[in-house]
C-alpha positions as CSV (number, residue, x, y, z in Angstrom):
1,M,14.9,-12.8,2.7
2,N,13.7,-16.4,2.7
3,A,12.5,-16.0,-0.8
4,I,15.3,-14.4,-2.3
5,A,17.3,-17.2,-0.7
6,Y,14.6,-19.7,-2.9
7,N,13.9,-18.1,-5.8
8,G,17.8,-17.4,-6.0
9,A,18.0,-21.3,-5.9
10,R,15.4,-21.8,-8.3
11,M,17.3,-19.9,-10.9
12,I,20.8,-21.0,-10.4
13,G,20.2,-24.8,-9.8
14,P,18.6,-25.6,-13.0
15,A,21.2,-23.7,-15.0
16,I,23.6,-26.1,-13.1
17,A,21.2,-29.0,-14.2
18,A,21.5,-28.3,-17.7
19,A,25.5,-28.2,-17.7
20,V,25.5,-31.4,-15.9
21,Y,23.1,-33.4,-17.3
22,P,24.3,-33.2,-20.9
23,T,28.3,-33.9,-20.0
24,L,27.5,-36.2,-16.9
25,G,24.4,-37.7,-16.8
26,A,21.0,-38.4,-15.0
27,T,23.3,-40.4,-12.4
28,Y,26.0,-37.7,-11.8
29,G,23.5,-35.1,-11.2
30,F,21.4,-37.4,-8.8
31,A,24.6,-37.8,-7.0
32,L,25.8,-34.0,-6.5
33,T,22.2,-33.1,-5.4
34,A,22.9,-35.7,-3.0
35,A,25.8,-35.0,-1.7
36,S,24.6,-31.3,-1.5
37,L,21.7,-32.0,1.0
38,A,24.0,-34.3,2.8
39,L,26.4,-30.7,3.2
40,M,23.2,-29.2,4.2
41,L,22.4,-31.7,6.7
42,A,25.7,-31.8,8.3
43,I,25.7,-27.9,8.6
44,V,22.1,-27.8,10.4
45,R,23.2,-30.5,12.5
46,S,26.3,-28.1,13.8
47,M,24.0,-25.3,14.4
48,P,23.6,-24.6,18.1
49,T,20.8,-25.2,19.8
50,P,19.3,-22.1,21.9
51,A,18.2,-22.4,25.2
52,A,14.9,-22.0,26.7
53,I,14.0,-18.3,27.7
54,P,13.6,-18.3,31.2
55,G,9.8,-17.8,32.3
56,E,8.7,-19.0,28.8
57,S,5.3,-20.6,28.6
58,H,4.2,-23.2,26.1
59,G,1.4,-24.8,27.9
60,P,-2.2,-24.4,27.3
61,G,-2.0,-20.8,28.3
62,K,0.0,-20.0,25.4
63,A,-1.9,-21.5,22.8
64,G,-2.6,-19.7,19.3
65,V,-6.1,-18.5,17.8
66,S,-7.3,-21.2,16.0
67,L,-7.7,-21.5,12.4
68,R,-10.8,-21.2,12.3
69,A,-11.0,-17.8,13.6
70,A,-8.2,-17.2,10.8
71,F,-11.0,-18.0,8.3
72,D,-13.5,-15.6,10.4
73,Y,-11.4,-12.4,9.5
74,V,-10.4,-13.3,6.0
75,R,-14.1,-13.6,5.3
76,R,-14.9,-10.2,6.8
77,D,-11.9,-8.1,5.4
78,R,-12.0,-6.6,2.0
79,L,-8.3,-7.4,0.9
80,A,-8.1,-11.1,2.3
81,S,-11.6,-12.4,1.1
82,L,-10.5,-11.3,-2.7
83,F,-6.5,-12.0,-2.9
84,L,-6.4,-15.1,-0.9
85,P,-9.0,-17.0,-3.1
86,V,-7.1,-15.0,-5.9
87,A,-3.8,-16.4,-4.5
88,T,-5.6,-20.1,-4.1
89,C,-6.5,-19.6,-8.3
90,L,-3.2,-19.4,-9.1
91,A,-1.6,-22.3,-6.9
92,V,-4.0,-24.5,-9.0
93,L,-4.0,-23.3,-12.4
94,G,-0.8,-20.9,-12.6
95,G,1.8,-22.6,-10.1
96,S,1.5,-26.3,-12.0
97,Y,2.7,-25.0,-15.1
98,Q,6.3,-26.8,-13.6
99,T,4.4,-30.1,-14.3
100,L,4.3,-29.0,-18.4
101,V,7.9,-27.8,-18.2
102,P,9.7,-31.1,-19.3
103,V,6.7,-31.8,-21.9
104,L,7.1,-28.7,-23.4
105,A,10.9,-28.5,-23.7
106,D,10.7,-32.0,-25.3
107,R,7.8,-32.0,-27.4
108,V,7.1,-28.5,-28.6
109,H,10.9,-27.3,-28.7
110,G,12.8,-30.8,-29.3
111,S,15.3,-31.1,-26.0
112,A,14.1,-32.0,-22.8
113,S,17.6,-32.0,-21.4
114,I,18.8,-28.2,-22.6
115,W,15.5,-26.3,-22.5
116,T,14.1,-27.9,-19.2
117,G,17.2,-25.9,-17.4
118,V,16.8,-22.9,-19.3
119,F,13.0,-22.6,-19.2
120,F,13.2,-23.3,-14.8
121,A,16.0,-20.4,-14.4
122,S,14.0,-18.0,-16.5
123,A,11.3,-18.8,-14.2
124,G,13.1,-18.7,-11.0
125,A,14.9,-15.3,-12.4
126,G,11.4,-14.0,-12.7
127,S,10.9,-15.1,-9.2
128,T,14.7,-13.6,-7.5
129,I,13.3,-10.5,-9.0
130,A,10.1,-10.4,-7.7
131,A,11.7,-11.2,-4.3
132,L,13.7,-8.6,-4.3
133,L,11.2,-6.3,-5.0
134,L,9.6,-7.8,-2.0
135,S,12.6,-7.1,0.4
136,S,12.4,-3.3,-1.1
137,K,11.2,-0.3,0.5
138,Y,9.6,-0.4,-2.9
139,L,7.1,-3.4,-1.7
140,Y,3.6,-1.3,-0.8
141,P,3.6,1.5,-3.3
142,A,4.8,-1.4,-6.1
143,S,2.0,-3.7,-4.4
144,R,-1.3,-1.5,-5.1
145,H,-1.1,-1.7,-8.6
146,L,0.5,-5.5,-9.2
147,Q,-1.2,-7.6,-6.8
148,V,-4.3,-7.2,-9.4
149,I,-2.0,-7.1,-12.5
150,T,0.2,-10.1,-11.8
151,P,-2.8,-12.4,-11.6
152,W,-3.8,-11.5,-15.2
153,V,-0.1,-11.5,-16.2
154,V,-0.1,-15.6,-15.2
155,V,-2.9,-15.6,-17.7
156,I,-0.9,-14.2,-20.7
157,A,2.2,-16.1,-20.0
158,L,0.5,-19.2,-19.9
159,A,-1.2,-18.1,-23.3
160,G,1.9,-17.1,-24.4
161,L,3.1,-20.8,-23.8
162,G,0.3,-22.3,-25.2
163,L,0.0,-20.5,-28.9
164,S,3.5,-20.0,-29.7
165,G,6.7,-22.5,-30.3
166,S,9.7,-19.8,-30.3
167,G,12.0,-20.3,-28.0
168,P,12.6,-16.7,-26.4
169,I,9.0,-15.9,-26.6
170,A,8.8,-19.7,-23.8
171,I,11.5,-17.6,-21.7
172,G,10.0,-14.5,-21.4
173,C,7.1,-16.2,-20.8
174,F,8.8,-18.3,-17.6
175,A,10.0,-15.2,-16.6
176,M,6.8,-13.5,-16.3
177,L,5.4,-16.6,-14.6
178,G,8.1,-16.7,-11.9
179,F,7.6,-13.1,-11.3
180,S,3.9,-12.9,-11.1
181,L,3.4,-16.3,-8.8
182,T,6.4,-15.2,-6.6
183,F,4.8,-11.4,-6.2
184,T,1.2,-12.8,-6.1
185,G,1.9,-15.1,-3.3
186,P,4.6,-13.9,-0.7
187,G,2.7,-10.6,-1.3
188,T,-0.5,-11.5,-0.7
189,N,1.4,-13.2,2.6
190,A,2.6,-9.7,3.6
191,K,-0.2,-7.8,2.8
192,L,-2.5,-10.3,5.3
193,H,0.5,-9.9,7.6
194,Q,0.8,-6.0,7.6
195,N,-3.3,-5.7,7.8
196,A,-4.2,-8.2,10.2
197,P,-4.4,-8.0,14.5
198,P,-1.3,-9.5,15.9
199,Q,-3.1,-12.3,17.7
200,L,-4.4,-13.6,14.2
201,R,-1.0,-13.7,12.5
202,G,-0.1,-17.2,13.7
203,A,-3.1,-18.3,12.0
204,L,-2.6,-16.6,9.1
205,V,0.6,-18.1,8.2
206,G,-1.1,-21.4,8.5
207,L,-3.9,-20.1,6.4
208,Y,-2.0,-18.9,3.3
209,A,-0.2,-21.8,3.2
210,L,-2.6,-23.9,3.4
211,S,-4.7,-21.7,0.2
212,F,-0.8,-21.0,-1.4
213,T,1.7,-24.1,-1.0
214,G,-0.5,-26.5,0.0
215,M,-2.7,-26.3,-3.1
216,I,0.1,-26.4,-5.7
217,P,0.4,-30.2,-5.4
218,V,-3.5,-30.4,-6.6
219,G,-2.9,-28.3,-9.5
220,N,-0.1,-30.9,-10.3
221,L,-2.2,-34.1,-10.3
222,L,-5.1,-31.9,-11.9
223,V,-2.7,-30.4,-14.4
224,G,-1.1,-33.7,-15.0
225,L,-4.6,-35.2,-15.6
226,L,-5.5,-33.1,-18.2
227,A,-2.1,-33.7,-19.9
228,Q,-3.1,-37.3,-20.7
229,W,-5.7,-36.3,-22.8
230,L,-3.9,-33.1,-24.4
231,P,-1.6,-32.0,-25.9
232,V,0.9,-29.9,-23.9
233,Q,0.3,-26.9,-25.3
234,A,-3.5,-27.1,-25.5
235,T,-3.5,-27.8,-21.8
236,L,-1.8,-24.9,-21.3
237,L,-4.6,-22.9,-23.2
238,V,-6.8,-24.7,-20.9
239,M,-4.9,-23.4,-17.8
240,S,-4.7,-19.9,-19.0
241,G,-8.6,-19.8,-19.8
242,A,-9.7,-21.3,-16.7
243,M,-7.5,-19.2,-14.6
244,A,-9.3,-16.2,-16.8
245,F,-12.6,-17.2,-16.0
246,C,-11.8,-18.0,-11.8
247,L,-10.2,-14.5,-11.9
248,L,-13.6,-12.8,-13.6
249,L,-15.5,-14.6,-11.1
250,L,-13.5,-12.7,-8.1
251,F,-12.5,-9.6,-9.5
252,L,-16.0,-8.6,-11.6
253,P,-18.4,-8.1,-8.9
254,R,-16.5,-5.7,-7.4
255,W,-15.6,-4.0,-10.6
256,V,-19.1,-3.7,-11.0
257,R,-19.5,-2.2,-7.7
258,H,-16.7,0.7,-8.4
259,G,-18.6,1.0,-12.1
260,R,-15.4,0.4,-13.5
261,I,-12.2,-1.6,-13.7
262,V,-10.2,-0.6,-10.6
263,L,-6.6,-1.5,-10.5
264,D,-5.4,-0.5,-7.1
265,G,-5.3,-3.3,-4.7
266,D,-6.1,-0.8,-1.6
267,R,-9.5,0.4,-3.6
268,I,-10.9,-2.6,-5.0
């Protein structure tokens, strides 16, 4: 539900911005954003605070499992030891695509004010579809194969953005990016919690946030530095190639062990 709300906003917000900016300008756009945030704060402020549950303790005796214990679990677990590094790889080299969207829209497609909103809305639409799938009864059957395939879809989508200057192709690539990143991120988190012992789940939330969400700003910094030296499409191609290399390092040993390419996330 959180993913649906968040990614639905990612789809609707840029579409509104794309309509507001050309007609009203940046000042009114930021003013509307500030007004919407003020409304949100007022709503949150008006929410009643639940009373403390009698007998519930928050002292030392209720301390959670350490992050180190979560690291030990990930190192030993077959799925976690593969897909958590995969999620980190996608966060650094895939999630950072957002840094380049305005530049791509301006220098390749000719209008930052129009195409930036369109591209972000396309990525948001893909993310929303992935979020709906994650919230459905088809999550676990679909995740067996999509969990292995979607990282490679990100590689293909980045390469498509780097090689083509077509607007429709770019829209499709951004939708693929949104779907694949959203499915891989929360999907990996769901898999971790499905398989992990209950006492480790709190620590795994922190570890996942560090490995995926926390690494996106690092990727933004690296991609921004790279874009200072290369054209935007060349930067996207470097991101695609670097991600393909990292994914091969992660998947290839397991495929060699099986003697074939395995696309089943429960067997790899």
